[in-house]
N, C-alpha and C positions, 0 to 999 in steps of 0.2 A: 345488542351484541348477538351475532349469529355464529353458528358453527360452519365448518367447511361442508360444501355439498358436492355432488358428483361433477358439476360443471367446473368447480375449482380444481378438482383432481385431474380432470381432462386437460385443462389448460397447462397444468404443471407437467403432465405426461408428455404433451405435445412439445413443450419447451425442451425437455430433456432429449426427446427423440431428434429434434433439430440439431442439438449440440453434438450428439453422437454421429448423426449423418454428416456433419461438417468434418468430423475427424476421419470418418471412413473415406470421404471424398478426397481429402488431402493426403491420406496414407499412401496413395499411389504416386504422389508427386514429391514426396520427401525422399529423394534417392541418395542423399549423402548427408553426413553430419553437418556440413556447412549449410545446407538447405534446412535441415532440422532445427538448427540453432540460429539461423538468420545471418550467418557471417558472409553469405554471398551478396549482401547489401543490395537488395532488390525491392524493398518495401516502399510503396508510395507514402508521401508525407502525411496525407490526410488519414490514411488507414493507421499509420503508426501513431499519429496524434490522438485519434479516438481511443486507441489501445492504451496509450500512455495515460490518458484521462481516466479510463476505466480501471487501470492498475493503481491509480493514485488514491483510491478509496475502496471501501468494501462495505458490507452490511454492518461492520463495526461502526461506521460513520452514522448509519441510520439508528443504531442502538444508542451509542454514547452521546452523539451530538443532539439527537432528539430529546434525550433526557436533559441535557443542558438547555435546550430551547424551551422546554416546558418550565424549567426552574427559573432561568435567567433571561429568556427572550432572545435578544439579538447577539448575545455573546458567541454562540457557535458560528454565526456568520462571520464575525470578526476573526475568529480562529481560522476558519476556512479560507478567508480572503488573504491570510498571510502567505498562502501558497502561490498567489498571483505574482507578487514581486520575486518570490523565490524562483519560479519558472522563467520569468523574464530575465533574471540574472543568469540562469542556465542557458537561455538562448544566446545571450550576448557573449558569455565568457566560456561556456563549457561545450556547447553543441559541436563545434568544429573540433575541439580538443578530443572529446570522446570518440568522434568518428575516426580521427586519425590515430588515436592511441590503441583502441581495442581492436582485436582481430577475431579470435574464436570465442572469447568469453569476456564478461565485463571486467575481469581483473587480470587478464593475461599480460597487460602492460606492466604490472607490478614486477614481474620477473626481470624486465629490462630496466625499468626505472630504479627499482630497489635491488632485490635479490630473488633468485628462484625459491630460496627457502622461505622468504616472507610471503611469496605468492602462495605457496602450499600452506603455510601457517594461516594466512587470511582465509583460504578456502576451508580449512578445518575449523577455525574459530568462527568464521562468518556463517557457515552452514547452520549451526545451532540457533543463531539469531534469526535466520530466515525461517527455520522450522517453528520456532516459538511465535514469531510474528504471524505465520500462516495458521498455526493452531488457534491463536486468539481470534483470527478472522473467521475460521470455521466454527469456533465456539459461538461467535456473534450470530452467525446465520442460524445456528441451533437455537439460540436465545430468542431471536426475533420471530422465526417461523414455528419454533417448537413451543416455547413458553407462551409467546404472545398470540399465536394464531391457531394453535391446536394441532398443527402438523407434528407428528411424533418426533421428539428430540433426537432419539437414537437414529431414526431413519433420515432425519434432516442432515446429520453429520455424515452418515455412511453413504447415502445416495449422492450428495453433492461431491464428496471426496472421490468416490469411484468414477463418477461421470467426468470430473475434471481430469483425473489421471488417464481415463480412457481416450478422450479426444486429444489430449496433449501427447500421450503415448503414440497414438496413430499418426497424427498429422504434424506434430512439432509446432514450430513458431507460426507458420502460415495458418494452421487450423486455429491456433490461439487467437491470432489477430482477427480472423473472420468471425469467430465466435464473439470476440469483444465487440465487433461492429454490430452484430445482431443484438447482443445484449444491451448495447447502448440505446437502441430504439425501444426495447422492452421497458427499460427504465424511464425513458422519456414519456412513454404512454401513461405510466403511473404518475410521474411527477407533474404532468400537465392536467391529469384528471382530478387529483386530490384537492388542490386549492379551491376550485369552484364549488366542489361539494362541501368543503369546510365553510366557505362563505355562505352557502345556502343554509347550513345548520346554524351559523351565527345570526343570520337574518331572522330565522324562525324564533330565536330566543326573544326577540322584540316584537313578534307577531307580524313581521314584514316579509318581503321577498326581494330577490335581486342581489346581484353581486356587490353593487355599490353600497346598498343598505347593510349588507353583511359586513363589509369592510368598516363602515362607520361604527357598527356595534363593537367590532373588534377593537378599534382605536379607543372607544369610550370606556371599555371594561377591562383592558389590560392593566396590571399593577403599575404604579409609578416606577419610572426607571427601566421599563421593559425594553426600551430601544437604546439603552446605553451600550456603548461599545465594550465596556468592561463591567464586571460585577463581582463582588466578593473577592475570593482568592484569585480570580482570573483578572488581575489588574494589568497595568502596562508593563510592569517588570516581568510578569508571567508571559505576556504576549511577546516581549523581546526575546526571552529565552526560547519560547516555543517557535518563534520565527527562525532562530538559529537551528533548532532541531528539525523543523519541517524542511528548511532549506538544505540541510545536510542529507535528509532522507531523499528528497526529490532529485538531488544531485548525484547520489552515490548508490541508491538502491539498485541491485543488480538488474532486475527486470526493466527498470526505467532507463538505466545506462544502455541496455540492450536496444531500447527503442531509438536512441540517438544513433548508434553506429550501424543499425540495419537499414537506414534510409538510403535512397538512391544517390544522394549527393549531399555535400556540406550545406548547400543552400536549402535543401529539403529538410535537413536536421533543424535549422533555425525556424523554418516555416511551421514545422511540426510543433515546436515549443510555443510559438505565438498562438496557434490554434488551442493548445492546452490551456494557456493563460486565459483566453477568452471564455472557454467552457468553465474553468474554475471560478471565474468572476460571476458568470450568469447563473450558475447552478445553485449555490447555497441558499439564497432567499426562497427559492421555490422548494428545495428539499425540506427545509426546516419550518416553513410556514404552517403545515398541518399540526406539528407539535406545539408551536406557539399559539395557534388558534384553539387547541385543546385546553389550554390554560383557562379559556373563557367558557367553552361549552362543556368541558369535563373537569370542573374545578375540584371534584371529589378525590382525585388520585392522590395517593400518599407520597409526598415528595421525600419522606424519610425512608421509604421502602425501595431498596435498590432494584429488586425484581420488578416492581411496578414501573419504575422509571426506565429501566432497560427495555420494557415492553410498550412504551408510550406510542411509538409509531404503529406497532401492530394493533394496539387497542383502538387507536383512531380509525385505522382501516376497517377493522371488524365492526365498528360502530356506524360507519357511513356508507360503505361500499355495497353494491348489489351483488347477487350471485354471479360467479364467474370472475368478477374483478378481484376478489380476494386471491384467487388462483394466479391472476396476473401480478398482483403485488408480491406474492411468494416467489413467482418466477423472476420478478425484478430484484428481490433481495438475493436470490440465488445468483442472478446475473452479476450484481455488484461484487459478491464474494468470489464467484467462479472466475471472473475476469482477472482479479488481482492474484488469486492463487495459481491459475494456469500460467500467467506470466512468470510468477516466481518459481513454479515448478520447472519450467523450461530453462530459466536463467540459472537456477541452482544446479540443474542437471548439466548445463554447459560447463559450469565451473568444475563439477565432479569429473566430467570426462576429460576436459582440456587440461586442467591443472593437476589432477590426481592420476586418473587412469592412463592417459597418454604419456605422462612423465615416466610411467613404469613400462608401458608397452609401446615403445617408439616405432616399432615395425608393424603396428596394427593395420590390417587390411581394411578397405572401405566397409566390408561386411561386418567385421568385428567392431568397427567404430559405430556403425548404426545400431548394432546390438547393444553396445555399451550406452549409447544415447537413450535408447528406449528403456533399458534396464535401470539407468540412473533416475529416469522420470518416475518409474514405479517405486523405487526405493524412497525417493523424496516424498511422493504422495502418500505411501503407506506409513511412513514415519510421522507425517503431519496428522493423519487421521488418528493414529494411536496416541500421539501426544495430546490431541484435542480431548480424548476421553479421559486421560489422566488429569488434564487441567480442569475439565468439567467436574470431575469428582472432587478435586482439591479446592477449586475456587468457586464453583457454582456460578451464580449470576450476580456476583458482587460488582463493584464499580470497575467496569472494563476500561474506562478512560484512564483512571489512575494506574491500573495494572500495566497498560500499554506504555504510559509515560515513564514509569519506573524502569521497565525493561530497556527502553531506548536510552534512558539516562545513563545506564550502566554500559551498554554495548555500542551505542551509536558513535560517540566522539572518538574512541580509539580506532574505529574502522574508517569513519568518514574523513577525519583530519589527515591521516597519511595519504589516503586516496586522492584528496583534493590538492594537498600540498605537493604531491608528487608531480602534478601536471602544471603547477604554477611557479614553484620555487626551485630554481636550478641549483642553489647553493647547498641544499640539503644533501647529506651524504647518503650512500646507498644503504648503509646499515641503520640509519636513523629511523627508518620506517618500522623496522622490527622492534626497536627499543620503544617507540611510541605505542605500537600496537599492544605489546605485552605489558608494558608499564602502565598504560592508560587503563587497560582492562583490570589489572590487579588493583589499582586505586578505586575503580568503580565498584568492584566486588567488595573491597574493604569498607567503603563508605556505606554500601547497602547493609553489610553485617553490623557495622557500628550503629546503624539506624535502629537496631533493637533497643539500644540504650539511649540514643539521641534521635527521636522520631523525625525531627526536622530534616535530618540528612537524607531521608527517603522522599522528601518533597521534591517534585520534579525540578523546580528552579535550582535547588541546591545540588542535587546529585548530578544533573546534566552539566551545570556550570563548573563544579569542582572537578568532575571527570574530564571535561574539555580543557580546563586550565592545566591539569596534570599531564594530559596528552601533549599539549603544546610544549610544556617544560621538558618532557621526555624526548620529543623530537629535536629540540634544540640541544639537549645534552648528548643525544646520540650523534649529532653532527660534530659537536666539540670533542667528544671522547673517541669517536671512531671515524676519523677523516678518510676520504677516499684516496686510494693509490692513483698514480697518474693514469694507468690503464682503465681504472674504474671511472675516473673523471671523464675520460674520453668517451666511454659508453654513455654516460649521462648527457654529455654534450651532443652526441649523435641522436639520442632520444629527443632532446629538445629541438634539434634541427628538423627531425621528422615532424614534430608538432607544428613547427612554423612553416612548413612547406606543403605542397599539394600531394595528394595521394591518388 
């Protein structure tokens, strides 16, 4: 186990310099808020696809999934592969719909399909969820490079937060996409380097050499059931509920919806999703093999210690990588988180500007619109950094996987169900969406509070499922109790006509 050296810090500094350089380069090319937020629909499918993939995970995956890989073996691969059919379903049923429905922000269609009031409410209620999600990811990068690799925790959070805000503030979506593309190859360099080194360490345990010998040692020494698709509480019921959750996230997350509607054509939107599905299938076995291998060559780690488990990936890297490569790993961890956060910052800022600011200042000049776009980016980024420190103080390095799931169990169904139902179900009334949004969130929060007396209600399967069922009931009740007037029904019909036609 070695500490960071000058070569590691040099690699990290060079990485950050490139990210800022991309932001400066594109700052001169983002001349309007449409370009800043990507609503000019000019992004190539392959660039949008890589960005979608990078936005679909963060260092949180390396922290929480590596802990699961060390404990349970193949389970996190099973969990990760649930994203593949979810993205394929998105390609078949949502890619074209999102591109036709969205204009300036991921939720602007809500004002037409439901009501302007619901659109504003979704912006106000959805923003805290985005901030919480982003803060968890920033906390994860602090955990993996701070606690695990010796890079200062405070500066891990501050530097990554400031750099993300800076290049997103300067260059908008285009800078975010190009940085995602660069960060993708940084991660690939690490992902492909680690497995052979782990196999070499495994081979040495038996006094041998070679990758094949190392893999044989791995297969001989892993615990029984290590390659089971499920294990413990992560059974098939859990997987089914998690599939619904991950499908909802990949279909309605603001930054991911943005990747659909910013492509050059509807055909490109589908091609982008197919590329993402392929990457999501190929990546997990490579990502999580080092943590699985560590179960054999580092069996002394305390599986009951959440801090030790959250730092598994970092511990493996410090154990086997040479000087300079630790810096590359830290850059890769930053890449995973920065890609996700930058996309979310830009998408959240687009919602703030298009659904809140421009509703109040309808005569805003192009100059004021750009000022608002960049100001909203700074506000979102600053709030995430501040919230991360609050969460770090309150939560520390406890089980981030469960924390994330509980948060999504409360907030995801009331947001995702109306968004998806709005582009599929014509019969829903315009006011049904607001009833489902508010009613579903109220039930989710109530279940979480009741979990103090009945802990099972805070388990992911229960809180997500019950909140989802409640949201469905509320959206049906909203349609029955608040039917559309003829003129409102005509607006809904016009919306669905737009979805079924060419744009």
